[in-house]
gemmi code that builds the backbone of each chain (N, CA, C; Angstrom):
import gemmi

chains = {
    "A": [
        ("MET", (53.399, 120.054, 36.233), (52.703, 120.826, 35.187), (51.334, 120.204, 34.936)),
        ("ALA", (50.359, 121.028, 34.658), (48.997, 120.531, 34.395), (48.983, 119.748, 33.083)),
        ("GLU", (48.017, 118.865, 32.988), (47.871, 118.080, 31.769), (47.538, 119.013, 30.603)),
        ("HIS", (48.173, 118.743, 29.468), (47.894, 119.547, 28.279), (46.422, 119.377, 27.888)),
        ("PRO", (45.734, 120.452, 27.462), (44.316, 120.325, 27.115), (44.053, 119.271, 26.036)),
        ("ASN", (44.998, 119.106, 25.112), (44.805, 118.063, 24.095), (44.849, 116.672, 24.716)),
        ("ALA", (45.704, 116.507, 25.732), (45.766, 115.217, 26.430), (44.454, 114.970, 27.173)),
        ("ALA", (43.901, 116.022, 27.764), (42.641, 115.877, 28.492), (41.518, 115.465, 27.542)),
        ("ALA", (41.518, 116.049, 26.329), (40.483, 115.705, 25.345), (40.599, 114.242, 24.932)),
        ("ALA", (41.826, 113.796, 24.671), (42.030, 112.399, 24.270), (41.677, 111.466, 25.429)),
        ("ARG", (42.013, 111.874, 26.645), (41.720, 111.033, 27.813), (40.204, 110.829, 27.950)),
        ("SER", (39.461, 111.889, 27.738), (38.005, 111.779, 27.856), (37.453, 110.791, 26.823)),
        ("ALA", (37.981, 110.841, 25.577), (37.509, 109.920, 24.535), (37.913, 108.485, 24.859)),
        ("ILE", (39.142, 108.292, 25.345), (39.632, 106.933, 25.619), (38.906, 106.348, 26.831)),
        ("GLU", (38.660, 107.180, 27.838), (37.914, 106.687, 29.003), (36.494, 106.298, 28.598)),
        ("ALA", (35.892, 107.059, 27.689), (34.546, 106.712, 27.203), (34.592, 105.375, 26.472)),
        ("PHE", (35.610, 105.199, 25.612), (35.760, 103.934, 24.878), (35.907, 102.770, 25.865)),
        ("ALA", (36.728, 102.991, 26.900), (36.978, 101.931, 27.883), (35.694, 101.520, 28.605)),
        ("LYS", (34.778, 102.482, 28.776), (33.524, 102.192, 29.476), (32.425, 101.734, 28.518)),
        ("GLY", (32.748, 101.689, 27.225), (31.728, 101.300, 26.253), (30.726, 102.407, 25.963)),
        ("ASP", (31.125, 103.644, 26.297), (30.254, 104.799, 26.057), (30.525, 105.324, 24.643)),
        ("VAL", (29.885, 104.668, 23.680), (30.167, 104.960, 22.271), (29.766, 106.383, 21.897)),
        ("ALA", (28.679, 106.871, 22.478), (28.196, 108.206, 22.101), (29.231, 109.278, 22.433)),
        ("THR", (29.815, 109.200, 23.633), (30.817, 110.201, 24.026), (32.067, 110.069, 23.167)),
        ("MET", (32.486, 108.807, 22.916), (33.663, 108.624, 22.069), (33.393, 109.176, 20.672)),
        ("ALA", (32.238, 108.853, 20.114), (31.906, 109.279, 18.752), (31.914, 110.798, 18.638)),
        ("ALA", (31.474, 111.468, 19.697), (31.412, 112.930, 19.665), (32.803, 113.557, 19.645)),
        ("SER", (33.852, 112.770, 19.960), (35.224, 113.283, 19.974), (35.962, 113.027, 18.669)),
        ("ILE", (35.358, 112.264, 17.766), (36.047, 111.902, 16.525), (35.593, 112.825, 15.401)),
        ("ALA", (36.547, 113.526, 14.805), (36.235, 114.518, 13.773), (35.696, 113.843, 12.516)),
        ("ASP", (34.888, 114.603, 11.765), (34.312, 114.070, 10.521), (35.394, 113.668, 9.521)),
        ("ASP", (36.529, 114.368, 9.555), (37.587, 114.071, 8.575), (38.673, 113.160, 9.174)),
        ("ALA", (38.324, 112.457, 10.227), (39.318, 111.599, 10.899), (39.775, 110.469, 9.983)),
        ("THR", (41.037, 110.068, 10.142), (41.529, 108.852, 9.482), (42.192, 107.981, 10.540)),
        ("TRP", (41.801, 106.716, 10.568), (42.328, 105.773, 11.555), (43.285, 104.830, 10.842)),
        ("HIS", (44.536, 104.843, 11.223), (45.534, 103.941, 10.638), (45.715, 102.790, 11.620)),
        ("VAL", (45.175, 101.638, 11.247), (45.154, 100.509, 12.176), (46.197, 99.489, 11.753)),
        ("PRO", (47.095, 99.120, 12.669), (48.219, 98.259, 12.296), (47.808, 96.801, 12.120)),
        ("GLY", (48.747, 96.015, 11.639), (48.574, 94.572, 11.583), (48.099, 94.068, 10.237)),
        ("SER", (47.852, 92.767, 10.198), (47.363, 92.157, 8.964), (46.182, 91.280, 9.325)),
        ("ASN", (45.137, 91.917, 9.824), (43.896, 91.206, 10.125), (42.747, 91.899, 9.403)),
        ("ARG", (41.549, 91.355, 9.523), (40.418, 91.872, 8.737), (39.995, 93.275, 9.132)),
        ("PHE", (40.472, 93.769, 10.283), (40.137, 95.141, 10.671), (41.354, 96.064, 10.642)),
        ("SER", (42.435, 95.622, 9.970), (43.613, 96.480, 9.780), (43.377, 97.392, 8.580)),
        ("GLY", (44.196, 98.436, 8.510), (44.148, 99.291, 7.324), (43.812, 100.727, 7.671)),
        ("ASP", (43.553, 101.522, 6.631), (43.221, 102.935, 6.815), (41.712, 103.122, 6.692)),
        ("PHE", (41.121, 103.744, 7.677), (39.678, 104.008, 7.684), (39.496, 105.518, 7.618)),
        ("LYS", (38.955, 105.982, 6.493), (38.888, 107.429, 6.251), (37.499, 107.971, 6.489)),
        ("GLY", (37.427, 108.984, 7.357), (36.141, 109.602, 7.690), (35.599, 109.078, 9.002)),
        ("GLY", (34.962, 109.976, 9.746), (34.424, 109.589, 11.046), (33.463, 108.414, 10.948)),
        ("ALA", (32.648, 108.391, 9.881), (31.665, 107.312, 9.738), (32.365, 105.962, 9.561)),
        ("ALA", (33.439, 105.958, 8.779), (34.182, 104.709, 8.554), (34.861, 104.241, 9.838)),
        ("VAL", (35.376, 105.210, 10.610), (36.051, 104.868, 11.870), (35.050, 104.240, 12.843)),
        ("LEU", (33.892, 104.884, 12.966), (32.876, 104.361, 13.891), (32.278, 103.064, 13.360)),
        ("GLY", (32.167, 102.962, 12.031), (31.659, 101.733, 11.432), (32.553, 100.554, 11.753)),
        ("ARG", (33.857, 100.791, 11.761), (34.798, 99.715, 12.097), (34.570, 99.224, 13.530)),
        ("PHE", (34.405, 100.152, 14.471), (34.141, 99.734, 15.863), (32.875, 98.882, 15.922)),
        ("GLN", (31.848, 99.321, 15.195), (30.577, 98.605, 15.216), (30.733, 97.212, 14.612)),
        ("GLN", (31.462, 97.137, 13.483), (31.643, 95.844, 12.816), (32.461, 94.873, 13.675)),
        ("MET", (33.428, 95.423, 14.410), (34.193, 94.545, 15.305), (33.271, 93.948, 16.368)),
        ("GLY", (32.374, 94.775, 16.899), (31.420, 94.285, 17.895), (30.521, 93.218, 17.304)),
        ("GLU", (30.053, 93.451, 16.079), (29.158, 92.486, 15.425), (29.875, 91.172, 15.140)),
        ("ALA", (31.211, 91.271, 14.964), (32.001, 90.065, 14.692), (32.358, 89.319, 15.979)),
        ("GLY", (31.871, 89.813, 17.124), (32.124, 89.137, 18.392), (33.485, 89.460, 18.989)),
        ("LEU", (34.085, 90.563, 18.553), (35.402, 90.966, 19.076), (35.215, 92.041, 20.131)),
        ("HIS", (35.870, 91.845, 21.253), (35.757, 92.822, 22.330), (37.149, 93.360, 22.671)),
        ("THR", (37.265, 94.670, 22.744), (38.526, 95.293, 23.152), (38.349, 95.848, 24.549)),
        ("SER", (39.152, 95.369, 25.484), (39.088, 95.974, 26.822), (40.365, 96.760, 27.077)),
        ("ILE", (40.203, 97.917, 27.680), (41.355, 98.744, 28.054), (41.693, 98.362, 29.489)),
        ("ASP", (42.814, 97.664, 29.649), (43.199, 97.171, 30.972), (43.844, 98.266, 31.820)),
        ("GLU", (44.534, 99.171, 31.146), (45.200, 100.258, 31.883), (45.447, 101.428, 30.934)),
        ("ILE", (45.105, 102.618, 31.390), (45.559, 103.829, 30.686), (46.784, 104.279, 31.470)),
        ("HIS", (47.949, 103.909, 30.955), (49.184, 104.121, 31.718), (49.536, 105.602, 31.787)),
        ("ASP", (49.451, 106.271, 30.657), (49.686, 107.716, 30.633), (49.183, 108.258, 29.308)),
        ("ILE", (48.864, 109.536, 29.302), (48.480, 110.218, 28.066), (49.302, 111.497, 28.025)),
        ("VAL", (50.155, 111.595, 27.009), (51.109, 112.694, 26.916), (50.688, 113.597, 25.765)),
        ("GLY", (50.529, 114.876, 26.049), (50.020, 115.767, 25.019), (50.950, 116.903, 24.671)),
        ("GLY", (50.870, 117.335, 23.424), (51.540, 118.539, 22.956), (50.532, 119.363, 22.170)),
        ("ASP", (51.012, 120.416, 21.514), (50.075, 121.299, 20.817), (49.445, 120.644, 19.590)),
        ("ASP", (50.114, 119.679, 18.975), (49.568, 119.028, 17.779), (49.265, 117.552, 17.981)),
        ("HIS", (50.026, 116.913, 18.857), (49.903, 115.467, 19.014), (49.581, 115.077, 20.446)),
        ("VAL", (48.944, 113.933, 20.530), (48.773, 113.283, 21.829), (49.197, 111.833, 21.656)),
        ("VAL", (49.904, 111.305, 22.637), (50.263, 109.892, 22.608), (49.720, 109.240, 23.877)),
        ("ALA", (48.921, 108.194, 23.681), (48.381, 107.447, 24.805), (49.138, 106.134, 24.931)),
        ("LEU", (49.525, 105.800, 26.156), (50.186, 104.526, 26.450), (49.160, 103.675, 27.177)),
        ("VAL", (48.713, 102.604, 26.540), (47.640, 101.798, 27.126), (47.997, 100.323, 27.095)),
        ("LYS", (47.347, 99.580, 27.967), (47.406, 98.120, 27.898), (46.014, 97.656, 27.542)),
        ("LEU", (45.933, 96.771, 26.557), (44.623, 96.342, 26.099), (44.594, 94.841, 25.862)),
        ("THR", (43.372, 94.314, 25.847), (43.157, 92.903, 25.546), (42.052, 92.797, 24.514)),
        ("ILE", (42.325, 92.029, 23.450), (41.301, 91.755, 22.437), (40.816, 90.333, 22.688)),
        ("THR", (39.513, 90.174, 22.789), (38.942, 88.858, 23.058), (37.972, 88.479, 21.948)),
        ("ALA", (38.085, 87.229, 21.507), (37.136, 86.669, 20.544), (36.759, 85.297, 21.081)),
        ("GLY", (35.548, 85.203, 21.630), (35.146, 83.929, 22.214), (36.061, 83.565, 23.364)),
        ("ASP", (36.715, 82.392, 23.255), (37.565, 81.967, 24.379), (39.047, 82.196, 24.110)),
        ("VAL", (39.382, 82.979, 23.081), (40.790, 83.324, 22.861), (40.976, 84.827, 23.032)),
        ("SER", (42.177, 85.187, 23.493), (42.441, 86.609, 23.680), (43.927, 86.892, 23.529)),
        ("ALA", (44.251, 88.143, 23.286), (45.647, 88.590, 23.206), (45.750, 89.949, 23.873)),
        ("SER", (46.798, 90.109, 24.677), (47.028, 91.385, 25.354), (48.273, 92.048, 24.782)),
        ("ALA", (48.307, 93.361, 24.857), (49.447, 94.092, 24.307), (49.612, 95.418, 25.016)),
        ("GLY", (50.840, 95.902, 25.008), (51.111, 97.292, 25.337), (51.015, 98.060, 24.033)),
        ("ALA", (50.230, 99.118, 24.027), (50.012, 99.838, 22.772), (50.330, 101.313, 22.939)),
        ("VAL", (50.783, 101.918, 21.842), (50.901, 103.379, 21.798), (49.950, 103.864, 20.725)),
        ("TRP", (49.155, 104.832, 21.070), (48.223, 105.445, 20.129), (48.659, 106.890, 19.913)),
        ("VAL", (48.974, 107.211, 18.680), (49.378, 108.571, 18.328), (48.183, 109.249, 17.665)),
        ("MET", (47.833, 110.411, 18.145), (46.662, 111.109, 17.606), (46.988, 112.552, 17.285)),
        ("HIS", (46.405, 113.026, 16.188), (46.381, 114.465, 15.936), (45.125, 114.996, 16.612)),
        ("VAL", (45.294, 115.947, 17.507), (44.154, 116.493, 18.237), (44.116, 117.993, 18.015)),
        ("LYS", (42.928, 118.482, 17.652), (42.774, 119.923, 17.440), (41.427, 120.346, 18.001)),
        ("ASP", (41.424, 121.387, 18.792), (40.180, 121.920, 19.375), (39.353, 120.823, 20.036)),
        ("GLY", (40.021, 119.935, 20.723), (39.306, 118.910, 21.470), (38.827, 117.724, 20.646)),
        ("MET", (39.118, 117.729, 19.333), (38.648, 116.645, 18.471), (39.816, 115.799, 17.969)),
        ("LEU", (39.571, 114.494, 17.854), (40.578, 113.566, 17.338), (40.477, 113.510, 15.812)),
        ("HIS", (41.611, 113.756, 15.141), (41.603, 113.760, 13.673), (42.256, 112.508, 13.111)),
        ("ASP", (43.542, 112.374, 13.290), (44.204, 111.181, 12.763), (44.682, 110.314, 13.913)),
        ("PHE", (44.699, 109.034, 13.642), (45.079, 108.064, 14.667), (46.018, 107.050, 14.041)),
        ("TRP", (47.100, 106.744, 14.727), (48.005, 105.662, 14.333), (48.212, 104.782, 15.570)),
        ("GLY", (48.024, 103.509, 15.422), (48.237, 102.604, 16.535), (49.436, 101.711, 16.287)),
        ("MET", (50.140, 101.390, 17.345), (51.241, 100.412, 17.296), (51.197, 99.642, 18.607)),
        ("ASN", (51.659, 98.398, 18.571), (51.660, 97.635, 19.822), (52.772, 96.602, 19.806)),
        ("ASP", (52.971, 95.987, 20.958), (54.119, 95.079, 21.102), (53.725, 93.604, 20.949)),
        ("ASN", (52.530, 93.335, 20.435), (52.113, 91.934, 20.306), (51.225, 91.746, 19.078)),
        ("GLN", (51.643, 92.360, 17.954), (50.775, 92.405, 16.776), (50.432, 91.024, 16.219)),
        ("ALA", (51.399, 90.120, 16.218), (51.143, 88.804, 15.612), (50.038, 88.063, 16.352)),
        ("GLU", (50.050, 88.138, 17.684), (49.004, 87.467, 18.467), (47.653, 88.138, 18.257)),
        ("ILE", (47.675, 89.466, 18.198), (46.417, 90.186, 17.980), (45.833, 89.819, 16.613)),
        ("ASP", (46.697, 89.726, 15.607), (46.224, 89.321, 14.271), (45.581, 87.939, 14.334)),
        ("ARG", (46.173, 87.056, 15.127), (45.653, 85.696, 15.207), (44.266, 85.675, 15.864)),
        ("VAL", (44.100, 86.489, 16.909), (42.804, 86.499, 17.604), (41.719, 87.137, 16.725)),
        ("ILE", (42.060, 88.221, 16.051), (41.047, 88.917, 15.237), (40.766, 88.136, 13.943)),
        ("GLY", (41.835, 87.564, 13.380), (41.668, 86.746, 12.187), (41.585, 87.540, 10.906)),
    ],
    "B": [
        ("MET", (50.406, 126.376, 24.913), (50.908, 125.942, 26.216), (52.430, 125.777, 26.142)),
        ("ASP", (53.115, 126.166, 27.209), (54.573, 126.027, 27.214), (54.961, 124.560, 27.155)),
        ("GLU", (56.098, 124.333, 26.503), (56.556, 122.956, 26.381), (57.083, 122.464, 27.739)),
        ("HIS", (56.846, 121.195, 27.996), (57.312, 120.613, 29.254), (58.843, 120.543, 29.246)),
        ("PRO", (59.494, 120.833, 30.384), (60.970, 120.817, 30.400), (61.572, 119.477, 29.964)),
        ("ASN", (60.846, 118.386, 30.131), (61.395, 117.099, 29.697), (61.512, 116.984, 28.179)),
        ("VAL", (60.814, 117.846, 27.431), (60.942, 117.833, 25.968), (62.391, 118.180, 25.583)),
        ("ALA", (62.962, 119.163, 26.257), (64.331, 119.583, 25.950), (65.324, 118.455, 26.254)),
        ("LEU", (65.045, 117.710, 27.307), (65.919, 116.581, 27.678), (65.937, 115.537, 26.553)),
        ("ILE", (64.736, 115.227, 26.027), (64.648, 114.227, 24.964), (65.346, 114.728, 23.698)),
        ("ARG", (65.119, 115.983, 23.351), (65.766, 116.537, 22.141), (67.284, 116.522, 22.281)),
        ("LYS", (67.762, 116.833, 23.462), (69.210, 116.834, 23.722), (69.768, 115.422, 23.516)),
        ("GLY", (68.984, 114.426, 23.945), (69.412, 113.038, 23.787), (69.547, 112.636, 22.321)),
        ("TYR", (68.580, 113.025, 21.484), (68.675, 112.675, 20.055), (69.832, 113.394, 19.385)),
        ("ALA", (70.064, 114.644, 19.768), (71.205, 115.379, 19.189), (72.506, 114.677, 19.567)),
        ("ALA", (72.601, 114.232, 20.810), (73.814, 113.546, 21.268), (73.981, 112.213, 20.543)),
        ("PHE", (72.885, 111.465, 20.383), (72.956, 110.171, 19.691), (73.418, 110.379, 18.249)),
        ("GLY", (72.827, 111.388, 17.583), (73.193, 111.669, 16.184), (74.648, 112.058, 16.037)),
        ("GLY", (75.197, 112.715, 17.079), (76.577, 113.159, 17.017), (77.556, 112.193, 17.672)),
        ("GLY", (77.033, 111.036, 18.118), (77.900, 110.066, 18.774), (78.501, 110.594, 20.072)),
        ("ASP", (77.794, 111.505, 20.713), (78.296, 112.156, 21.929), (77.911, 111.303, 23.149)),
        ("MET", (78.727, 110.284, 23.405), (78.393, 109.334, 24.463), (78.478, 109.972, 25.854)),
        ("ALA", (79.305, 111.023, 26.000), (79.415, 111.674, 27.310), (78.075, 112.287, 27.703)),
        ("THR", (77.453, 112.971, 26.754), (76.146, 113.576, 27.041), (75.102, 112.494, 27.276)),
        ("LEU", (75.133, 111.442, 26.437), (74.172, 110.346, 26.641), (74.357, 109.718, 28.025)),
        ("GLY", (75.592, 109.656, 28.458), (75.879, 109.089, 29.776), (75.256, 109.894, 30.910)),
        ("GLU", (75.123, 111.208, 30.666), (74.483, 112.058, 31.683), (72.964, 111.934, 31.643)),
        ("LEU", (72.436, 111.594, 30.468), (70.971, 111.583, 30.295), (70.351, 110.215, 30.557)),
        ("ILE", (71.155, 109.177, 30.475), (70.620, 107.820, 30.616), (71.052, 107.262, 31.967)),
        ("ALA", (70.087, 106.801, 32.747), (70.373, 106.313, 34.096), (71.266, 105.075, 34.057)),
        ("SER", (72.080, 104.909, 35.091), (73.002, 103.764, 35.125), (72.242, 102.440, 35.153)),
        ("ASP", (71.021, 102.455, 35.723), (70.240, 101.211, 35.808), (69.099, 101.194, 34.787)),
        ("VAL", (69.289, 101.885, 33.673), (68.264, 101.945, 32.624), (67.915, 100.534, 32.119)),
        ("VAL", (66.678, 100.375, 31.673), (66.278, 99.151, 30.972), (65.816, 99.565, 29.585)),
        ("TRP", (66.474, 99.005, 28.557), (66.228, 99.406, 27.170), (65.609, 98.230, 26.426)),
        ("HIS", (64.357, 98.404, 26.009), (63.657, 97.330, 25.304), (63.821, 97.549, 23.808)),
        ("SER", (64.549, 96.660, 23.152), (64.756, 96.767, 21.709), (63.792, 95.788, 21.043)),
        ("GLU", (62.825, 96.340, 20.294), (61.702, 95.541, 19.802), (62.071, 94.694, 18.601)),
        ("GLY", (61.184, 93.758, 18.282), (61.260, 93.038, 17.025), (61.780, 91.623, 17.150)),
        ("ASN", (61.957, 91.015, 15.980), (62.526, 89.673, 15.883), (63.786, 89.765, 15.045)),
        ("ASN", (64.837, 90.226, 15.656), (66.114, 90.381, 14.962), (67.221, 90.196, 15.991)),
        ("PRO", (68.460, 90.068, 15.531), (69.551, 89.747, 16.474), (69.772, 90.807, 17.560)),
        ("LEU", (69.281, 92.028, 17.347), (69.478, 93.072, 18.353), (68.303, 93.190, 19.315)),
        ("ALA", (67.216, 92.479, 19.029), (66.022, 92.595, 19.878), (66.280, 92.000, 21.250)),
        ("GLY", (65.646, 92.578, 22.230), (65.792, 92.055, 23.591), (65.764, 93.173, 24.609)),
        ("ASP", (65.928, 92.797, 25.860), (65.934, 93.772, 26.944), (67.372, 93.961, 27.422)),
        ("TYR", (67.839, 95.194, 27.387), (69.217, 95.512, 27.781), (69.166, 96.221, 29.127)),
        ("GLU", (69.822, 95.641, 30.126), (69.747, 96.197, 31.478), (71.040, 96.881, 31.847)),
        ("GLY", (70.929, 98.171, 32.156), (72.089, 98.949, 32.550), (72.627, 99.782, 31.392)),
        ("GLN", (73.304, 100.868, 31.769), (73.821, 101.792, 30.755), (74.880, 101.135, 29.873)),
        ("GLU", (75.709, 100.292, 30.475), (76.795, 99.678, 29.708), (76.225, 98.758, 28.619)),
        ("ALA", (75.240, 97.933, 29.000), (74.614, 97.037, 28.021), (73.901, 97.843, 26.936)),
        ("THR", (73.275, 98.942, 27.342), (72.549, 99.780, 26.380), (73.517, 100.447, 25.409)),
        ("PHE", (74.638, 100.937, 25.921), (75.637, 101.536, 25.034), (76.219, 100.471, 24.095)),
        ("GLY", (76.302, 99.231, 24.579), (76.741, 98.126, 23.717), (75.778, 97.931, 22.559)),
        ("LEU", (74.477, 98.057, 22.850), (73.459, 97.971, 21.795), (73.647, 99.106, 20.780)),
        ("PHE", (73.843, 100.324, 21.279), (74.047, 101.466, 20.377), (75.256, 101.199, 19.472)),
        ("ALA", (76.300, 100.658, 20.052), (77.523, 100.381, 19.276), (77.227, 99.387, 18.153)),
        ("ARG", (76.385, 98.369, 18.457), (76.017, 97.385, 17.433), (75.245, 98.049, 16.298)),
        ("PHE", (74.351, 98.993, 16.643), (73.624, 99.723, 15.599), (74.593, 100.511, 14.715)),
        ("PHE", (75.549, 101.175, 15.338), (76.518, 101.956, 14.559), (77.358, 101.040, 13.670)),
        ("GLU", (77.737, 99.873, 14.211), (78.552, 98.918, 13.440), (77.777, 98.372, 12.244)),
        ("LEU", (76.559, 97.875, 12.509), (75.774, 97.239, 11.449), (75.450, 98.216, 10.325)),
        ("SER", (75.228, 99.479, 10.691), (74.852, 100.470, 9.686), (76.082, 101.171, 9.114)),
        ("ALA", (77.245, 100.865, 9.641), (78.475, 101.575, 9.262), (78.232, 103.088, 9.316)),
        ("GLY", (77.449, 103.497, 10.301), (77.188, 104.927, 10.493), (76.039, 105.474, 9.663)),
        ("ASP", (75.448, 104.616, 8.773), (74.353, 105.095, 7.910), (73.026, 104.980, 8.670)),
        ("MET", (72.864, 105.880, 9.638), (71.686, 105.840, 10.483), (71.265, 107.280, 10.738)),
        ("ALA", (69.970, 107.559, 10.643), (69.513, 108.930, 10.874), (68.142, 108.899, 11.539)),
        ("GLN", (67.930, 109.900, 12.357), (66.652, 110.030, 13.044), (66.140, 111.436, 12.803)),
        ("ASP", (64.987, 111.516, 12.143), (64.396, 112.806, 11.813), (63.197, 113.010, 12.744)),
        ("LEU", (63.376, 113.860, 13.733), (62.324, 114.059, 14.737), (61.154, 114.828, 14.153)),
        ("HIS", (59.968, 114.259, 14.310), (58.743, 114.913, 13.838), (58.114, 115.703, 14.985)),
        ("ALA", (58.072, 115.105, 16.156), (57.523, 115.797, 17.331), (58.062, 115.130, 18.592)),
        ("VAL", (58.190, 115.916, 19.638), (58.588, 115.390, 20.945), (57.572, 115.886, 21.969)),
        ("LEU", (57.048, 114.966, 22.742), (56.050, 115.289, 23.771), (56.582, 114.806, 25.108)),
        ("ALA", (56.152, 115.443, 26.173), (56.586, 114.959, 27.481), (55.647, 115.435, 28.569)),
        ("ASP", (55.597, 114.657, 29.618), (54.993, 115.121, 30.872), (55.983, 114.787, 31.981)),
        ("ASP", (55.519, 114.746, 33.223), (56.467, 114.561, 34.324), (57.134, 113.187, 34.312)),
        ("GLU", (56.440, 112.184, 33.764), (56.952, 110.807, 33.840), (57.436, 110.231, 32.522)),
        ("HIS", (56.897, 110.723, 31.404), (57.210, 110.114, 30.118), (57.622, 111.155, 29.085)),
        ("GLY", (58.535, 110.738, 28.224), (58.838, 111.483, 27.012), (58.465, 110.600, 25.839)),
        ("VAL", (57.948, 111.196, 24.776), (57.595, 110.441, 23.586), (58.150, 111.170, 22.375)),
        ("ALA", (58.871, 110.441, 21.527), (59.384, 111.024, 20.290), (58.707, 110.338, 19.117)),
        ("LEU", (58.229, 111.143, 18.178), (57.695, 110.647, 16.904), (58.745, 110.980, 15.868)),
        ("LEU", (59.228, 109.973, 15.153), (60.363, 110.221, 14.269), (60.368, 109.295, 13.064)),
        ("LYS", (61.124, 109.713, 12.071), (61.439, 108.827, 10.959), (62.834, 108.272, 11.216)),
        ("GLN", (62.911, 106.954, 11.222), (64.189, 106.287, 11.493), (64.724, 105.721, 10.189)),
        ("HIS", (65.975, 106.016, 9.911), (66.646, 105.423, 8.742), (67.808, 104.561, 9.224)),
        ("ILE", (67.868, 103.346, 8.686), (69.025, 102.486, 8.930), (69.443, 101.904, 7.589)),
        ("GLY", (70.682, 102.129, 7.208), (71.212, 101.546, 5.971), (72.272, 100.517, 6.310)),
        ("ARG", (72.417, 99.523, 5.434), (73.482, 98.538, 5.616), (74.425, 98.643, 4.431)),
        ("PRO", (75.694, 98.346, 4.642), (76.672, 98.442, 3.546), (76.298, 97.576, 2.334)),
        ("ASP", (75.494, 96.499, 2.537), (75.112, 95.639, 1.402), (73.916, 96.193, 0.622)),
        ("GLY", (73.440, 97.378, 0.970), (72.384, 98.009, 0.186), (70.998, 97.931, 0.814)),
        ("ARG", (70.823, 97.063, 1.820), (69.519, 97.022, 2.475), (69.289, 98.314, 3.253)),
        ("SER", (68.037, 98.763, 3.311), (67.771, 99.930, 4.141), (66.348, 99.896, 4.668)),
        ("TYR", (66.174, 100.565, 5.767), (64.875, 100.658, 6.449), (64.576, 102.123, 6.704)),
        ("ASP", (63.374, 102.539, 6.326), (62.895, 103.875, 6.650), (61.495, 103.703, 7.227)),
        ("GLY", (61.340, 103.935, 8.495), (60.038, 103.705, 9.112), (59.664, 104.802, 10.088)),
        ("ASN", (58.371, 104.959, 10.258), (57.873, 105.851, 11.309), (57.957, 105.102, 12.626)),
        ("GLU", (58.523, 105.753, 13.609), (58.658, 105.101, 14.906), (58.140, 105.989, 16.026)),
        ("VAL", (57.742, 105.329, 17.093), (57.386, 106.013, 18.327), (58.327, 105.488, 19.402)),
        ("HIS", (59.055, 106.376, 20.017), (59.960, 105.993, 21.100), (59.394, 106.538, 22.415)),
        ("VAL", (59.258, 105.668, 23.384), (58.688, 106.043, 24.676), (59.781, 105.938, 25.738)),
        ("PHE", (59.960, 107.007, 26.483), (60.979, 107.055, 27.537), (60.303, 107.234, 28.891)),
        ("HIS", (60.696, 106.429, 29.839), (60.279, 106.666, 31.224), (61.363, 107.531, 31.853)),
        ("LEU", (60.950, 108.618, 32.477), (61.910, 109.585, 33.006), (61.786, 109.695, 34.520)),
        ("SER", (62.925, 109.843, 35.149), (62.940, 110.063, 36.591), (64.152, 110.912, 36.945)),
        ("ASP", (63.937, 111.986, 37.676), (65.029, 112.882, 38.094), (65.895, 113.318, 36.916)),
        ("GLY", (65.262, 113.646, 35.809), (66.003, 114.175, 34.671), (66.807, 113.152, 33.898)),
        ("LYS", (66.530, 111.863, 34.116), (67.240, 110.822, 33.375), (66.248, 109.805, 32.809)),
        ("VAL", (66.686, 109.158, 31.732), (65.897, 108.089, 31.131), (66.122, 106.816, 31.938)),
        ("THR", (65.029, 106.224, 32.433), (65.165, 104.993, 33.213), (64.659, 103.762, 32.468)),
        ("GLU", (63.857, 103.974, 31.416), (63.377, 102.841, 30.630), (62.979, 103.340, 29.246)),
        ("PHE", (63.166, 102.461, 28.254), (62.865, 102.827, 26.868), (62.114, 101.699, 26.184)),
        ("TRP", (61.106, 102.092, 25.396), (60.405, 101.161, 24.503), (60.323, 101.806, 23.119)),
        ("GLY", (60.570, 101.023, 22.093), (60.447, 101.551, 20.728), (59.373, 100.793, 19.967)),
        ("PHE", (58.605, 101.508, 19.158), (57.570, 100.897, 18.323), (57.787, 101.369, 16.895)),
        ("SER", (57.684, 100.435, 15.952), (57.848, 100.787, 14.540), (56.551, 100.545, 13.800)),
        ("SER", (56.274, 101.397, 12.803), (55.092, 101.182, 11.967), (55.327, 100.031, 10.995)),
        ("ASP", (56.567, 99.597, 10.870), (56.868, 98.489, 9.951), (57.999, 97.642, 10.537)),
        ("GLN", (57.650, 96.935, 11.616), (58.672, 96.155, 12.325), (59.299, 95.086, 11.430)),
        ("ALA", (58.492, 94.497, 10.537), (59.019, 93.448, 9.663), (60.147, 93.984, 8.776)),
        ("ALA", (59.984, 95.223, 8.302), (61.020, 95.832, 7.463), (62.277, 96.107, 8.285)),
        ("ALA", (62.073, 96.558, 9.516), (63.234, 96.798, 10.386), (63.951, 95.476, 10.674)),
        ("ASP", (63.180, 94.437, 10.928), (63.776, 93.122, 11.209), (64.596, 92.631, 10.010)),
        ("ALA", (64.069, 92.866, 8.791), (64.757, 92.376, 7.589), (66.113, 93.065, 7.408)),
        ("VAL", (66.179, 94.338, 7.788), (67.436, 95.082, 7.621), (68.438, 94.728, 8.720)),
        ("LEU", (67.929, 94.390, 9.886), (68.820, 94.089, 11.014), (69.204, 92.603, 11.066)),
        ("ALA", (68.601, 91.803, 10.226), (68.857, 90.348, 10.241), (70.288, 90.051, 9.835)),
    ],
}
model = gemmi.Model(1)
for chain_id, residues in chains.items():
    chain = gemmi.Chain(chain_id)
    for i, (resn, *xyz) in enumerate(residues, 1):
        res = gemmi.Residue()
        res.name, res.seqid = resn, gemmi.SeqId(i, " ")
        for name, pos in zip(("N", "CA", "C"), xyz):
            atom = gemmi.Atom()
            atom.name, atom.element = name, gemmi.Element(name[0])
            atom.pos, atom.b_iso = gemmi.Position(*pos), 0.0
            res.add_atom(atom)
        chain.add_residue(res)
    model.add_chain(chain)
structure = gemmi.Structure()
structure.add_model(model)
structure.setup_entities()
């Protein structure tokens, strides 16, 4: 079966993020987006509005934190939701933490609205981000 | 867009789990399945094979004395993966309970589940109830 159009939209945004193409990623995030970021670090919490979501990415960069997408394992889409299975590494200076993550997104008309992240190595990620 | 046929397989699995229908689960779960039970609790770990996985299910039923429910919010699938978004409830006879949003990821092959990973939005709460 062909990839669901919502999965294709999310894939385009995630591939842009992986390449550091902020403009393309930003164009996929809806103005009313809310990002629910897991963990107990300084960049955890709920970020409401596209500006707040993009501001968080920018602030992480300014704080010297780099997120690399090591693998986009699969992106599974339905009419309301998309779930991306990714492997990622967060690096801060000479320390890093890798995790398998699931990203759940509400996708409508090609735009990302709500995002919830979960991963299998939260404690280490919290330690690296601080 | 039409729903992927693997969506029905995943839904059938949750209905069987909720009804304790191990015969149906036996048809849906591969004999060499690997089941990753997340967290830091006595049930966490990797269970290899259907028998070990069913042993894990039995422990969940025992610990909760049957007070366990899964409310499916959405099920997604493609040719290789099924994903369930659900609210998971686990109660213990001593009054502890866990209600969390979970994402369950299934690797599928030839109409059977070959690997499972579960993610909770509040793993610490799940760990506290399963401790």
